[in-house]
mmCIF file of the C-alpha atoms, coordinates in Angstrom:
data_MODEL
# 
_entry.id   MODEL 
# 
loop_
_atom_site.group_PDB 
_atom_site.id 
_atom_site.type_symbol 
_atom_site.label_atom_id 
_atom_site.label_alt_id 
_atom_site.label_comp_id 
_atom_site.label_asym_id 
_atom_site.label_entity_id 
_atom_site.label_seq_id 
_atom_site.pdbx_PDB_ins_code 
_atom_site.Cartn_x 
_atom_site.Cartn_y 
_atom_site.Cartn_z 
_atom_site.occupancy 
_atom_site.B_iso_or_equiv 
_atom_site.pdbx_formal_charge 
_atom_site.auth_seq_id 
_atom_site.auth_comp_id 
_atom_site.auth_asym_id 
_atom_site.auth_atom_id 
_atom_site.pdbx_PDB_model_num 
ATOM 1   C CA . GLU A 1 1   ? -148.622 -102.713 -87.958 1.00 0.00 ? 1   GLU A CA 1 
ATOM 2   C CA . TYR A 1 2   ? -152.157 -103.371 -86.731 1.00 0.00 ? 2   TYR A CA 1 
ATOM 3   C CA . GLU A 1 3   ? -151.766 -107.063 -86.467 1.00 0.00 ? 3   GLU A CA 1 
ATOM 4   C CA . ARG A 1 4   ? -148.448 -106.281 -84.403 1.00 0.00 ? 4   ARG A CA 1 
ATOM 5   C CA . ALA A 1 5   ? -150.376 -103.930 -82.008 1.00 0.00 ? 5   ALA A CA 1 
ATOM 6   C CA . ARG A 1 6   ? -153.298 -106.488 -81.210 1.00 0.00 ? 6   ARG A CA 1 
ATOM 7   C CA . SER A 1 7   ? -150.649 -109.264 -80.637 1.00 0.00 ? 7   SER A CA 1 
ATOM 8   C CA . VAL A 1 8   ? -149.237 -107.239 -77.984 1.00 0.00 ? 8   VAL A CA 1 
ATOM 9   C CA . PHE A 1 9   ? -152.388 -106.337 -76.135 1.00 0.00 ? 9   PHE A CA 1 
ATOM 10  C CA . GLU A 1 10  ? -153.536 -110.173 -76.778 1.00 0.00 ? 10  GLU A CA 1 
ATOM 11  C CA . ARG A 1 11  ? -150.378 -111.285 -74.806 1.00 0.00 ? 11  ARG A CA 1 
ATOM 12  C CA . SER A 1 12  ? -150.797 -108.524 -72.253 1.00 0.00 ? 12  SER A CA 1 
ATOM 13  C CA . LEU A 1 13  ? -154.172 -109.929 -71.763 1.00 0.00 ? 13  LEU A CA 1 
ATOM 14  C CA . GLU A 1 14  ? -153.248 -113.357 -71.439 1.00 0.00 ? 14  GLU A CA 1 
ATOM 15  C CA . VAL A 1 15  ? -151.062 -112.140 -68.213 1.00 0.00 ? 15  VAL A CA 1 
ATOM 16  C CA . GLU A 1 16  ? -153.601 -109.096 -66.879 1.00 0.00 ? 16  GLU A CA 1 
ATOM 17  C CA . HIS A 1 17  ? -157.085 -110.237 -68.359 1.00 0.00 ? 17  HIS A CA 1 
ATOM 18  C CA . ARG A 1 18  ? -158.478 -108.473 -65.184 1.00 0.00 ? 18  ARG A CA 1 
ATOM 19  C CA . SER A 1 19  ? -156.969 -105.304 -66.116 1.00 0.00 ? 19  SER A CA 1 
ATOM 20  C CA . SER A 1 20  ? -159.774 -102.816 -66.994 1.00 0.00 ? 20  SER A CA 1 
ATOM 21  C CA . GLU A 1 21  ? -157.577 -100.140 -68.221 1.00 0.00 ? 21  GLU A CA 1 
ATOM 22  C CA . LEU A 1 22  ? -155.889 -102.334 -70.596 1.00 0.00 ? 22  LEU A CA 1 
ATOM 23  C CA . TRP A 1 23  ? -159.105 -103.210 -72.059 1.00 0.00 ? 23  TRP A CA 1 
ATOM 24  C CA . LEU A 1 24  ? -159.697 -100.135 -72.331 1.00 0.00 ? 24  LEU A CA 1 
ATOM 25  C CA . ARG A 1 25  ? -156.589 -98.896  -74.100 1.00 0.00 ? 25  ARG A CA 1 
ATOM 26  C CA . TYR A 1 26  ? -157.044 -101.956 -76.484 1.00 0.00 ? 26  TYR A CA 1 
ATOM 27  C CA . ALA A 1 27  ? -160.675 -100.795 -77.435 1.00 0.00 ? 27  ALA A CA 1 
ATOM 28  C CA . GLU A 1 28  ? -159.716 -96.990  -77.620 1.00 0.00 ? 28  GLU A CA 1 
ATOM 29  C CA . PHE A 1 29  ? -156.685 -98.523  -80.144 1.00 0.00 ? 29  PHE A CA 1 
ATOM 30  C CA . GLU A 1 30  ? -159.505 -99.876  -82.531 1.00 0.00 ? 30  GLU A CA 1 
ATOM 31  C CA . ILE A 1 31  ? -161.331 -97.091  -82.242 1.00 0.00 ? 31  ILE A CA 1 
ATOM 32  C CA . ARG A 1 32  ? -158.749 -94.653  -83.243 1.00 0.00 ? 32  ARG A CA 1 
ATOM 33  C CA . ASN A 1 33  ? -157.620 -96.748  -86.091 1.00 0.00 ? 33  ASN A CA 1 
ATOM 34  C CA . GLU A 1 34  ? -161.456 -96.976  -87.035 1.00 0.00 ? 34  GLU A CA 1 
ATOM 35  C CA . PHE A 1 35  ? -162.119 -100.588 -86.498 1.00 0.00 ? 35  PHE A CA 1 
ATOM 36  C CA . ILE A 1 36  ? -165.286 -100.438 -84.915 1.00 0.00 ? 36  ILE A CA 1 
ATOM 37  C CA . ASN A 1 37  ? -166.112 -104.122 -85.036 1.00 0.00 ? 37  ASN A CA 1 
ATOM 38  C CA . HIS A 1 38  ? -162.932 -105.006 -83.378 1.00 0.00 ? 38  HIS A CA 1 
ATOM 39  C CA . ALA A 1 39  ? -163.837 -102.345 -80.863 1.00 0.00 ? 39  ALA A CA 1 
ATOM 40  C CA . ARG A 1 40  ? -167.051 -103.895 -80.327 1.00 0.00 ? 40  ARG A CA 1 
ATOM 41  C CA . ASN A 1 41  ? -165.360 -107.246 -79.949 1.00 0.00 ? 41  ASN A CA 1 
ATOM 42  C CA . VAL A 1 42  ? -162.892 -106.229 -77.381 1.00 0.00 ? 42  VAL A CA 1 
ATOM 43  C CA . LEU A 1 43  ? -165.411 -104.226 -75.180 1.00 0.00 ? 43  LEU A CA 1 
ATOM 44  C CA . ASP A 1 44  ? -167.779 -107.242 -75.387 1.00 0.00 ? 44  ASP A CA 1 
ATOM 45  C CA . ARG A 1 45  ? -165.051 -109.412 -74.165 1.00 0.00 ? 45  ARG A CA 1 
ATOM 46  C CA . ALA A 1 46  ? -164.350 -107.015 -71.228 1.00 0.00 ? 46  ALA A CA 1 
ATOM 47  C CA . ILE A 1 47  ? -167.820 -106.722 -69.985 1.00 0.00 ? 47  ILE A CA 1 
ATOM 48  C CA . GLN A 1 48  ? -168.319 -110.456 -69.827 1.00 0.00 ? 48  GLN A CA 1 
ATOM 49  C CA . ILE A 1 49  ? -164.863 -110.439 -67.494 1.00 0.00 ? 49  ILE A CA 1 
ATOM 50  C CA . LEU A 1 50  ? -165.327 -107.121 -65.628 1.00 0.00 ? 50  LEU A CA 1 
ATOM 51  C CA . PRO A 1 51  ? -169.314 -106.691 -65.728 1.00 0.00 ? 51  PRO A CA 1 
ATOM 52  C CA . ARG A 1 52  ? -168.917 -104.064 -62.655 1.00 0.00 ? 52  ARG A CA 1 
ATOM 53  C CA . ILE A 1 53  ? -166.600 -101.581 -64.298 1.00 0.00 ? 53  ILE A CA 1 
ATOM 54  C CA . ASP A 1 54  ? -169.022 -98.721  -65.629 1.00 0.00 ? 54  ASP A CA 1 
ATOM 55  C CA . PHE A 1 55  ? -166.442 -97.183  -67.708 1.00 0.00 ? 55  PHE A CA 1 
ATOM 56  C CA . LEU A 1 56  ? -166.234 -100.132 -69.909 1.00 0.00 ? 56  LEU A CA 1 
ATOM 57  C CA . TRP A 1 57  ? -169.842 -100.049 -70.342 1.00 0.00 ? 57  TRP A CA 1 
ATOM 58  C CA . TYR A 1 58  ? -169.715 -96.304  -71.148 1.00 0.00 ? 58  TYR A CA 1 
ATOM 59  C CA . LYS A 1 59  ? -167.083 -96.571  -73.893 1.00 0.00 ? 59  LYS A CA 1 
ATOM 60  C CA . TYR A 1 60  ? -169.530 -99.762  -75.314 1.00 0.00 ? 60  TYR A CA 1 
ATOM 61  C CA . VAL A 1 61  ? -172.535 -97.578  -75.321 1.00 0.00 ? 61  VAL A CA 1 
ATOM 62  C CA . TYR A 1 62  ? -170.679 -94.553  -76.908 1.00 0.00 ? 62  TYR A CA 1 
ATOM 63  C CA . ILE A 1 63  ? -169.487 -96.673  -79.761 1.00 0.00 ? 63  ILE A CA 1 
ATOM 64  C CA . GLU A 1 64  ? -172.691 -97.664  -80.643 1.00 0.00 ? 64  GLU A CA 1 
ATOM 65  C CA . GLU A 1 65  ? -174.750 -94.278  -80.604 1.00 0.00 ? 65  GLU A CA 1 
ATOM 66  C CA . MET A 1 66  ? -171.787 -92.792  -82.285 1.00 0.00 ? 66  MET A CA 1 
ATOM 67  C CA . VAL A 1 67  ? -172.096 -95.158  -85.229 1.00 0.00 ? 67  VAL A CA 1 
ATOM 68  C CA . GLY A 1 68  ? -175.812 -94.879  -85.271 1.00 0.00 ? 68  GLY A CA 1 
ATOM 69  C CA . ASP A 1 69  ? -176.578 -98.135  -84.207 1.00 0.00 ? 69  ASP A CA 1 
ATOM 70  C CA . ILE A 1 70  ? -179.498 -97.348  -81.868 1.00 0.00 ? 70  ILE A CA 1 
ATOM 71  C CA . PRO A 1 71  ? -180.953 -100.816 -80.967 1.00 0.00 ? 71  PRO A CA 1 
ATOM 72  C CA . LYS A 1 72  ? -177.626 -102.285 -80.776 1.00 0.00 ? 72  LYS A CA 1 
ATOM 73  C CA . CYS A 1 73  ? -177.115 -99.537  -78.363 1.00 0.00 ? 73  CYS A CA 1 
ATOM 74  C CA . ARG A 1 74  ? -180.627 -100.033 -76.093 1.00 0.00 ? 74  ARG A CA 1 
ATOM 75  C CA . ALA A 1 75  ? -179.350 -103.577 -76.144 1.00 0.00 ? 75  ALA A CA 1 
ATOM 76  C CA . VAL A 1 76  ? -175.961 -102.891 -74.450 1.00 0.00 ? 76  VAL A CA 1 
ATOM 77  C CA . PHE A 1 77  ? -177.493 -100.556 -72.057 1.00 0.00 ? 77  PHE A CA 1 
ATOM 78  C CA . GLU A 1 78  ? -180.214 -103.267 -70.999 1.00 0.00 ? 78  GLU A CA 1 
ATOM 79  C CA . ARG A 1 79  ? -177.266 -105.754 -70.626 1.00 0.00 ? 79  ARG A CA 1 
ATOM 80  C CA . TRP A 1 80  ? -175.905 -103.091 -68.296 1.00 0.00 ? 80  TRP A CA 1 
ATOM 81  C CA . MET A 1 81  ? -178.818 -102.480 -66.454 1.00 0.00 ? 81  MET A CA 1 
ATOM 82  C CA . LYS A 1 82  ? -178.965 -106.087 -65.254 1.00 0.00 ? 82  LYS A CA 1 
ATOM 83  C CA . TRP A 1 83  ? -176.216 -105.637 -63.172 1.00 0.00 ? 83  TRP A CA 1 
ATOM 84  C CA . MET A 1 84  ? -177.787 -102.931 -61.210 1.00 0.00 ? 84  MET A CA 1 
ATOM 85  C CA . PRO A 1 85  ? -175.186 -100.214 -61.968 1.00 0.00 ? 85  PRO A CA 1 
ATOM 86  C CA . ASP A 1 86  ? -175.153 -97.180  -59.919 1.00 0.00 ? 86  ASP A CA 1 
ATOM 87  C CA . ASP A 1 87  ? -177.793 -93.799  -60.250 1.00 0.00 ? 87  ASP A CA 1 
ATOM 88  C CA . ASN A 1 88  ? -175.542 -92.346  -63.011 1.00 0.00 ? 88  ASN A CA 1 
ATOM 89  C CA . ALA A 1 89  ? -176.086 -95.438  -65.516 1.00 0.00 ? 89  ALA A CA 1 
ATOM 90  C CA . TRP A 1 90  ? -179.661 -95.534  -65.402 1.00 0.00 ? 90  TRP A CA 1 
ATOM 91  C CA . LEU A 1 91  ? -179.566 -91.465  -66.169 1.00 0.00 ? 91  LEU A CA 1 
ATOM 92  C CA . SER A 1 92  ? -177.238 -92.373  -69.138 1.00 0.00 ? 92  SER A CA 1 
ATOM 93  C CA . PHE A 1 93  ? -179.914 -94.669  -70.374 1.00 0.00 ? 93  PHE A CA 1 
ATOM 94  C CA . ALA A 1 94  ? -182.717 -92.359  -70.117 1.00 0.00 ? 94  ALA A CA 1 
ATOM 95  C CA . ARG A 1 95  ? -180.624 -89.575  -71.518 1.00 0.00 ? 95  ARG A CA 1 
ATOM 96  C CA . PHE A 1 96  ? -179.969 -91.816  -74.483 1.00 0.00 ? 96  PHE A CA 1 
ATOM 97  C CA . GLU A 1 97  ? -183.331 -92.630  -74.944 1.00 0.00 ? 97  GLU A CA 1 
ATOM 98  C CA . THR A 1 98  ? -184.451 -88.814  -74.702 1.00 0.00 ? 98  THR A CA 1 
ATOM 99  C CA . ARG A 1 99  ? -181.751 -87.880  -77.462 1.00 0.00 ? 99  ARG A CA 1 
ATOM 100 C CA . CYS A 1 100 ? -183.417 -90.440  -79.792 1.00 0.00 ? 100 CYS A CA 1 
ATOM 101 C CA . GLY A 1 101 ? -186.653 -88.688  -79.260 1.00 0.00 ? 101 GLY A CA 1 
ATOM 102 C CA . HIS A 1 102 ? -188.378 -91.671  -77.102 1.00 0.00 ? 102 HIS A CA 1 
ATOM 103 C CA . THR A 1 103 ? -189.374 -89.929  -73.971 1.00 0.00 ? 103 THR A CA 1 
ATOM 104 C CA . ASP A 1 104 ? -191.790 -92.574  -73.026 1.00 0.00 ? 104 ASP A CA 1 
ATOM 105 C CA . ARG A 1 105 ? -188.877 -95.097  -73.067 1.00 0.00 ? 105 ARG A CA 1 
ATOM 106 C CA . ALA A 1 106 ? -186.721 -92.794  -70.973 1.00 0.00 ? 106 ALA A CA 1 
ATOM 107 C CA . GLU A 1 107 ? -189.259 -92.474  -68.602 1.00 0.00 ? 107 GLU A CA 1 
ATOM 108 C CA . GLY A 1 108 ? -189.756 -96.127  -68.304 1.00 0.00 ? 108 GLY A CA 1 
ATOM 109 C CA . VAL A 1 109 ? -185.912 -96.293  -67.683 1.00 0.00 ? 109 VAL A CA 1 
ATOM 110 C CA . MET A 1 110 ? -186.778 -94.014  -64.893 1.00 0.00 ? 110 MET A CA 1 
ATOM 111 C CA . ARG A 1 111 ? -189.174 -95.706  -63.051 1.00 0.00 ? 111 ARG A CA 1 
ATOM 112 C CA . ARG A 1 112 ? -187.310 -99.011  -63.365 1.00 0.00 ? 112 ARG A CA 1 
ATOM 113 C CA . TYR A 1 113 ? -184.484 -97.137  -61.637 1.00 0.00 ? 113 TYR A CA 1 
ATOM 114 C CA . VAL A 1 114 ? -186.527 -95.921  -58.862 1.00 0.00 ? 114 VAL A CA 1 
ATOM 115 C CA . ASN A 1 115 ? -187.849 -99.405  -58.159 1.00 0.00 ? 115 ASN A CA 1 
ATOM 116 C CA . ALA A 1 116 ? -184.499 -100.866 -58.335 1.00 0.00 ? 116 ALA A CA 1 
ATOM 117 C CA . TYR A 1 117 ? -183.518 -98.240  -55.832 1.00 0.00 ? 117 TYR A CA 1 
ATOM 118 C CA . PRO A 1 118 ? -186.281 -97.364  -53.800 1.00 0.00 ? 118 PRO A CA 1 
ATOM 119 C CA . SER A 1 119 ? -184.775 -94.210  -51.888 1.00 0.00 ? 119 SER A CA 1 
ATOM 120 C CA . ALA A 1 120 ? -185.251 -90.818  -51.391 1.00 0.00 ? 120 ALA A CA 1 
ATOM 121 C CA . ARG A 1 121 ? -181.817 -89.951  -53.831 1.00 0.00 ? 121 ARG A CA 1 
ATOM 122 C CA . ALA A 1 122 ? -183.689 -92.036  -56.491 1.00 0.00 ? 122 ALA A CA 1 
ATOM 123 C CA . PHE A 1 123 ? -186.930 -90.189  -56.382 1.00 0.00 ? 123 PHE A CA 1 
ATOM 124 C CA . LEU A 1 124 ? -185.475 -86.771  -56.255 1.00 0.00 ? 124 LEU A CA 1 
ATOM 125 C CA . ARG A 1 125 ? -183.076 -87.847  -59.344 1.00 0.00 ? 125 ARG A CA 1 
ATOM 126 C CA . PHE A 1 126 ? -186.308 -88.793  -61.264 1.00 0.00 ? 126 PHE A CA 1 
ATOM 127 C CA . ALA A 1 127 ? -188.210 -85.735  -60.268 1.00 0.00 ? 127 ALA A CA 1 
ATOM 128 C CA . LYS A 1 128 ? -185.345 -83.419  -61.337 1.00 0.00 ? 128 LYS A CA 1 
ATOM 129 C CA . TRP A 1 129 ? -184.934 -85.435  -64.686 1.00 0.00 ? 129 TRP A CA 1 
ATOM 130 C CA . ALA A 1 130 ? -188.963 -84.793  -65.142 1.00 0.00 ? 130 ALA A CA 1 
ATOM 131 C CA . GLU A 1 131 ? -189.039 -81.348  -64.679 1.00 0.00 ? 131 GLU A CA 1 
ATOM 132 C CA . PHE A 1 132 ? -185.748 -80.174  -66.380 1.00 0.00 ? 132 PHE A CA 1 
ATOM 133 C CA . GLU A 1 133 ? -185.150 -82.855  -69.116 1.00 0.00 ? 133 GLU A CA 1 
ATOM 134 C CA . ALA A 1 134 ? -188.663 -84.225  -69.805 1.00 0.00 ? 134 ALA A CA 1 
ATOM 135 C CA . LYS A 1 135 ? -190.266 -80.554  -69.441 1.00 0.00 ? 135 LYS A CA 1 
ATOM 136 C CA . ASN A 1 136 ? -192.894 -82.697  -67.850 1.00 0.00 ? 136 ASN A CA 1 
ATOM 137 C CA . VAL A 1 137 ? -194.290 -80.749  -64.408 1.00 0.00 ? 137 VAL A CA 1 
ATOM 138 C CA . PRO A 1 138 ? -197.530 -82.868  -63.908 1.00 0.00 ? 138 PRO A CA 1 
ATOM 139 C CA . LEU A 1 139 ? -195.124 -85.924  -63.758 1.00 0.00 ? 139 LEU A CA 1 
ATOM 140 C CA . ALA A 1 140 ? -192.415 -84.322  -61.401 1.00 0.00 ? 140 ALA A CA 1 
ATOM 141 C CA . ARG A 1 141 ? -195.206 -83.648  -59.284 1.00 0.00 ? 141 ARG A CA 1 
ATOM 142 C CA . THR A 1 142 ? -196.652 -87.235  -59.193 1.00 0.00 ? 142 THR A CA 1 
ATOM 143 C CA . ILE A 1 143 ? -193.153 -88.316  -58.583 1.00 0.00 ? 143 ILE A CA 1 
ATOM 144 C CA . PHE A 1 144 ? -192.590 -85.733  -55.640 1.00 0.00 ? 144 PHE A CA 1 
ATOM 145 C CA . GLU A 1 145 ? -195.863 -87.232  -54.342 1.00 0.00 ? 145 GLU A CA 1 
ATOM 146 C CA . ALA A 1 146 ? -195.012 -90.926  -54.385 1.00 0.00 ? 146 ALA A CA 1 
ATOM 147 C CA . ALA A 1 147 ? -191.967 -90.043  -52.638 1.00 0.00 ? 147 ALA A CA 1 
ATOM 148 C CA . LEU A 1 148 ? -193.874 -88.958  -49.710 1.00 0.00 ? 148 LEU A CA 1 
ATOM 149 C CA . THR A 1 149 ? -196.453 -91.981  -49.849 1.00 0.00 ? 149 THR A CA 1 
ATOM 150 C CA . GLU A 1 150 ? -194.338 -94.747  -51.215 1.00 0.00 ? 150 GLU A CA 1 
ATOM 151 C CA . LEU A 1 151 ? -191.041 -94.847  -49.411 1.00 0.00 ? 151 LEU A CA 1 
ATOM 152 C CA . GLU A 1 152 ? -189.916 -95.844  -46.032 1.00 0.00 ? 152 GLU A CA 1 
ATOM 153 C CA . PRO A 1 153 ? -190.627 -93.594  -43.238 1.00 0.00 ? 153 PRO A CA 1 
ATOM 154 C CA . GLU A 1 154 ? -186.610 -93.218  -42.792 1.00 0.00 ? 154 GLU A CA 1 
ATOM 155 C CA . GLU A 1 155 ? -186.116 -92.246  -46.265 1.00 0.00 ? 155 GLU A CA 1 
ATOM 156 C CA . VAL A 1 156 ? -189.454 -89.876  -46.370 1.00 0.00 ? 156 VAL A CA 1 
ATOM 157 C CA . LYS A 1 157 ? -188.181 -88.155  -43.342 1.00 0.00 ? 157 LYS A CA 1 
ATOM 158 C CA . GLN A 1 158 ? -185.201 -86.401  -45.028 1.00 0.00 ? 158 GLN A CA 1 
ATOM 159 C CA . ALA A 1 159 ? -185.506 -83.023  -45.060 1.00 0.00 ? 159 ALA A CA 1 
ATOM 160 C CA . ARG A 1 160 ? -184.055 -82.454  -48.559 1.00 0.00 ? 160 ARG A CA 1 
ATOM 161 C CA . VAL A 1 161 ? -187.047 -84.327  -49.738 1.00 0.00 ? 161 VAL A CA 1 
ATOM 162 C CA . PHE A 1 162 ? -189.363 -81.544  -48.506 1.00 0.00 ? 162 PHE A CA 1 
ATOM 163 C CA . LYS A 1 163 ? -187.053 -78.999  -49.434 1.00 0.00 ? 163 LYS A CA 1 
ATOM 164 C CA . GLN A 1 164 ? -186.897 -79.978  -53.020 1.00 0.00 ? 164 GLN A CA 1 
ATOM 165 C CA . PHE A 1 165 ? -190.681 -80.497  -53.437 1.00 0.00 ? 165 PHE A CA 1 
ATOM 166 C CA . ALA A 1 166 ? -191.422 -77.011  -52.028 1.00 0.00 ? 166 ALA A CA 1 
ATOM 167 C CA . SER A 1 167 ? -188.837 -75.498  -54.061 1.00 0.00 ? 167 SER A CA 1 
ATOM 168 C CA . PHE A 1 168 ? -190.505 -77.508  -57.156 1.00 0.00 ? 168 PHE A CA 1 
ATOM 169 C CA . GLU A 1 169 ? -193.785 -75.690  -56.368 1.00 0.00 ? 169 GLU A CA 1 
ATOM 170 C CA . GLU A 1 170 ? -192.243 -72.523  -55.951 1.00 0.00 ? 170 GLU A CA 1 
ATOM 171 C CA . ARG A 1 171 ? -190.740 -72.541  -59.108 1.00 0.00 ? 171 ARG A CA 1 
ATOM 172 C CA . GLN A 1 172 ? -194.331 -73.340  -60.898 1.00 0.00 ? 172 GLN A CA 1 
ATOM 173 C CA . GLY A 1 173 ? -195.959 -70.427  -58.954 1.00 0.00 ? 173 GLY A CA 1 
ATOM 174 C CA . GLU A 1 174 ? -197.643 -72.663  -56.905 1.00 0.00 ? 174 GLU A CA 1 
ATOM 175 C CA . ASN A 1 175 ? -197.011 -70.912  -53.431 1.00 0.00 ? 175 ASN A CA 1 
ATOM 176 C CA . GLU A 1 176 ? -199.945 -72.381  -51.609 1.00 0.00 ? 176 GLU A CA 1 
ATOM 177 C CA . ARG A 1 177 ? -198.889 -75.770  -52.525 1.00 0.00 ? 177 ARG A CA 1 
ATOM 178 C CA . ALA A 1 178 ? -195.378 -75.198  -51.381 1.00 0.00 ? 178 ALA A CA 1 
ATOM 179 C CA . ARG A 1 179 ? -196.984 -73.632  -48.171 1.00 0.00 ? 179 ARG A CA 1 
ATOM 180 C CA . VAL A 1 180 ? -198.551 -77.014  -47.046 1.00 0.00 ? 180 VAL A CA 1 
ATOM 181 C CA . ILE A 1 181 ? -195.586 -78.994  -48.030 1.00 0.00 ? 181 ILE A CA 1 
ATOM 182 C CA . TYR A 1 182 ? -193.475 -76.508  -45.608 1.00 0.00 ? 182 TYR A CA 1 
ATOM 183 C CA . ARG A 1 183 ? -195.908 -76.969  -42.880 1.00 0.00 ? 183 ARG A CA 1 
ATOM 184 C CA . HIS A 1 184 ? -196.323 -80.703  -43.124 1.00 0.00 ? 184 HIS A CA 1 
ATOM 185 C CA . ALA A 1 185 ? -192.369 -81.149  -42.695 1.00 0.00 ? 185 ALA A CA 1 
ATOM 186 C CA . VAL A 1 186 ? -192.593 -78.758  -39.671 1.00 0.00 ? 186 VAL A CA 1 
ATOM 187 C CA . GLU A 1 187 ? -195.102 -81.001  -37.958 1.00 0.00 ? 187 GLU A CA 1 
ATOM 188 C CA . LEU A 1 188 ? -193.666 -84.453  -39.249 1.00 0.00 ? 188 LEU A CA 1 
ATOM 189 C CA . LEU A 1 189 ? -189.992 -83.310  -38.737 1.00 0.00 ? 189 LEU A CA 1 
ATOM 190 C CA . LYS A 1 190 ? -190.729 -81.159  -35.416 1.00 0.00 ? 190 LYS A CA 1 
ATOM 191 C CA . LEU A 1 191 ? -188.883 -78.365  -36.799 1.00 0.00 ? 191 LEU A CA 1 
ATOM 192 C CA . GLU A 1 192 ? -190.037 -75.789  -34.325 1.00 0.00 ? 192 GLU A CA 1 
ATOM 193 C CA . ARG A 1 193 ? -188.571 -77.540  -31.368 1.00 0.00 ? 193 ARG A CA 1 
ATOM 194 C CA . GLY A 1 194 ? -184.989 -75.750  -31.759 1.00 0.00 ? 194 GLY A CA 1 
ATOM 195 C CA . LYS A 1 195 ? -181.899 -77.342  -31.362 1.00 0.00 ? 195 LYS A CA 1 
ATOM 196 C CA . ALA A 1 196 ? -181.687 -77.394  -27.836 1.00 0.00 ? 196 ALA A CA 1 
ATOM 197 C CA . GLN A 1 197 ? -184.463 -79.786  -27.410 1.00 0.00 ? 197 GLN A CA 1 
ATOM 198 C CA . ALA A 1 198 ? -184.260 -83.307  -27.189 1.00 0.00 ? 198 ALA A CA 1 
ATOM 199 C CA . PHE A 1 199 ? -184.893 -85.378  -30.221 1.00 0.00 ? 199 PHE A CA 1 
ATOM 200 C CA . ASP A 1 200 ? -188.169 -88.300  -29.584 1.00 0.00 ? 200 ASP A CA 1 
ATOM 201 C CA . GLU A 1 201 ? -186.760 -91.797  -29.320 1.00 0.00 ? 201 GLU A CA 1 
ATOM 202 C CA . ASP A 1 202 ? -187.500 -92.675  -32.622 1.00 0.00 ? 202 ASP A CA 1 
ATOM 203 C CA . GLU A 1 203 ? -185.057 -89.946  -33.954 1.00 0.00 ? 203 GLU A CA 1 
ATOM 204 C CA . GLU A 1 204 ? -182.372 -90.612  -31.793 1.00 0.00 ? 204 GLU A CA 1 
ATOM 205 C CA . ASP A 1 205 ? -180.503 -91.839  -34.502 1.00 0.00 ? 205 ASP A CA 1 
ATOM 206 C CA . VAL A 1 206 ? -180.676 -88.738  -36.794 1.00 0.00 ? 206 VAL A CA 1 
ATOM 207 C CA . SER A 1 207 ? -177.189 -87.805  -38.190 1.00 0.00 ? 207 SER A CA 1 
ATOM 208 C CA . GLU A 1 208 ? -175.718 -84.594  -37.404 1.00 0.00 ? 208 GLU A CA 1 
ATOM 209 C CA . TYR A 1 209 ? -175.926 -84.021  -40.977 1.00 0.00 ? 209 TYR A CA 1 
ATOM 210 C CA . GLU A 1 210 ? -179.669 -84.611  -41.084 1.00 0.00 ? 210 GLU A CA 1 
ATOM 211 C CA . LYS A 1 211 ? -180.444 -82.192  -38.162 1.00 0.00 ? 211 LYS A CA 1 
ATOM 212 C CA . ALA A 1 212 ? -178.059 -79.306  -39.821 1.00 0.00 ? 212 ALA A CA 1 
ATOM 213 C CA . LYS A 1 213 ? -180.486 -80.275  -42.792 1.00 0.00 ? 213 LYS A CA 1 
ATOM 214 C CA . ARG A 1 214 ? -183.370 -79.449  -41.017 1.00 0.00 ? 214 ARG A CA 1 
ATOM 215 C CA . ASP A 1 215 ? -182.510 -76.590  -39.499 1.00 0.00 ? 215 ASP A CA 1 
ATOM 216 C CA . GLU A 1 216 ? -181.860 -75.334  -42.857 1.00 0.00 ? 216 GLU A CA 1 
ATOM 217 C CA . LEU A 1 217 ? -185.277 -76.458  -44.038 1.00 0.00 ? 217 LEU A CA 1 
ATOM 218 C CA . TYR A 1 218 ? -186.813 -74.313  -41.393 1.00 0.00 ? 218 TYR A CA 1 
ATOM 219 C CA . LYS A 1 219 ? -185.038 -71.499  -42.050 1.00 0.00 ? 219 LYS A CA 1 
ATOM 220 C CA . THR A 1 220 ? -185.914 -71.784  -45.752 1.00 0.00 ? 220 THR A CA 1 
ATOM 221 C CA . TYR A 1 221 ? -189.342 -72.250  -44.512 1.00 0.00 ? 221 TYR A CA 1 
ATOM 222 C CA . ILE A 1 222 ? -189.312 -68.593  -42.544 1.00 0.00 ? 222 ILE A CA 1 
ATOM 223 C CA . THR A 1 223 ? -187.683 -66.694  -45.755 1.00 0.00 ? 223 THR A CA 1 
ATOM 224 C CA . PHE A 1 224 ? -190.804 -68.294  -47.857 1.00 0.00 ? 224 PHE A CA 1 
ATOM 225 C CA . GLU A 1 225 ? -192.973 -67.094  -45.566 1.00 0.00 ? 225 GLU A CA 1 
ATOM 226 C CA . LYS A 1 226 ? -191.599 -63.817  -45.103 1.00 0.00 ? 226 LYS A CA 1 
ATOM 227 C CA . LYS A 1 227 ? -191.774 -63.654  -48.949 1.00 0.00 ? 227 LYS A CA 1 
ATOM 228 C CA . HIS A 1 228 ? -195.499 -64.717  -49.599 1.00 0.00 ? 228 HIS A CA 1 
ATOM 229 C CA . GLY A 1 229 ? -197.066 -64.905  -46.217 1.00 0.00 ? 229 GLY A CA 1 
ATOM 230 C CA . ASP A 1 230 ? -200.153 -62.473  -45.981 1.00 0.00 ? 230 ASP A CA 1 
# 
């Protein structure tokens, strides 16, 4: 029965070898029947043909972690990262290392992630990981500070960078640090000018979304001062 089912899958793949869903169904058939090595073989073939299909990689690392083969799981993650997948794949790798008790390895993965994608989004996700998953407040602060000094100007001048950094400091009870961040944002992003005033020439391409976020940031700052001001 199993051989007959495999034969059906193999014949189907001869016709549709680039069908990611077919590869997944084949692998899940093997997993369901506890033929783990067969499932590994199927997924290894699949990712060589379709290396950009993330759910095939997710299934592969799931199998390796499920059977407790940590070195093999790590090796699959490393192969995956060479294809420069999206943010969630890097976070999955870091969380895998954290589950294995290797916070230092997890941090290394996240550092590679921000080097691969030097953007506000990546730095903010790294900082969030450091604060909430690694429980490392000094590291989170260092990442926020690095975002302000290492990113390109168009990335730094996103309201969310300042809002999340200031909110982080508030959570730590560091209200004076938060105030400095808010005031830096007010000056850098010219938040006090009001909606009616024109943007500088170098800010003419600021999106409506970003303008709204800057307005929101300024309101958050005003609320902060009402709450914590002298």
